[in-house]
C-alpha positions in Angstrom: 133.6 114.1 24.8 132.6 117.0 27.1 128.9 116.3 26.6 129.3 112.7 27.8 131.2 113.9 30.9 128.7 116.4 32.3 125.5 116.2 30.3 123.6 119.5 30.0 126.1 121.3 32.2 129.0 120.6 29.9 129.2 124.1 28.7 129.8 125.3 32.2 132.9 123.3 32.5 134.5 124.2 29.1 136.8 122.2 26.9 138.7 120.6 29.8 135.7 119.1 31.6 137.0 115.6 31.4 140.2 116.6 33.1 138.0 117.1 36.2 137.8 113.3 36.7 139.8 110.6 38.4 140.9 107.7 36.2 138.5 105.2 37.8 135.7 107.7 38.3 132.4 107.4 36.3 132.2 110.2 33.7 128.8 111.4 34.7 128.5 112.7 38.3 125.5 111.5 40.3 124.5 115.1 41.0 125.3 118.6 40.0 124.7 121.4 42.6 124.7 124.9 41.1 125.3 127.3 44.0 126.4 130.1 41.7 125.3 133.6 42.9 124.9 132.4 46.5 127.0 133.6 49.4 128.2 131.9 52.6 126.7 129.9 54.2 124.2 129.0 51.5 126.5 126.9 49.2 127.6 124.6 52.1 124.0 124.4 53.4 122.8 123.3 50.0 125.7 120.8 49.7 124.8 119.4 53.1 121.2 118.9 52.0 122.1 117.4 48.7 124.7 115.0 49.9 122.5 113.8 52.7 120.2 112.2 50.1 123.0 110.5 48.2 124.3 107.0 48.6 127.9 106.5 49.9 130.3 106.6 47.0 128.1 108.9 44.9 129.8 111.9 43.4 128.5 115.5 43.3 129.9 118.4 41.4 129.4 121.8 43.0 129.5 125.0 41.1 130.0 128.2 43.1 130.9 131.8 42.7 131.6 132.6 46.4 135.3 132.6 47.2 134.6 131.5 50.8 133.8 128.0 49.4 137.5 127.5 48.9 137.7 127.4 52.7 134.3 126.0 53.6 133.8 123.1 51.2 137.2 121.4 52.0 136.5 121.8 55.8 132.9 120.4 55.3 134.3 117.4 53.5 137.0 116.8 56.1 134.7 117.2 59.1 132.0 114.9 57.7 134.3 112.3 56.1 133.6 113.0 52.4 136.4 113.0 49.8 137.2 116.2 47.9 138.3 114.7 44.6 139.0 117.8 42.7 138.9 121.6 42.9 139.1 124.0 39.9 138.8 127.7 39.6 138.5 128.6 35.9 137.1 132.0 35.0 136.2 133.1 38.5 133.9 130.1 39.1 134.8 127.5 41.8 134.1 123.8 40.9 134.4 121.0 43.4 134.0 117.2 42.8 133.1 115.4 46.0 132.5 111.7 46.7 130.2 111.0 49.6 131.8 109.1 52.4 130.2 106.0 54.0 
């Protein structure tokens, strides 16, 4: 089941990967952005560039290691009208599921 949720990044999310979904959400995100190892402001800058090329309603999963993303990504979503669908912090990695606003 995990493989069908996240494709080749399933191992990154562990055994609870499918819990990182809303009931009506497609299992496969439209994009996965791996910003692990990058520090502020790079994760948000990369997210901004990625989401700009997506269609409204598309979903991106962001993987990050920088704790400042806990502050920056929710503010980014609120300011630009995107929906922060989920946020997890397993094993010191920060994971965000974001739906692009329209």
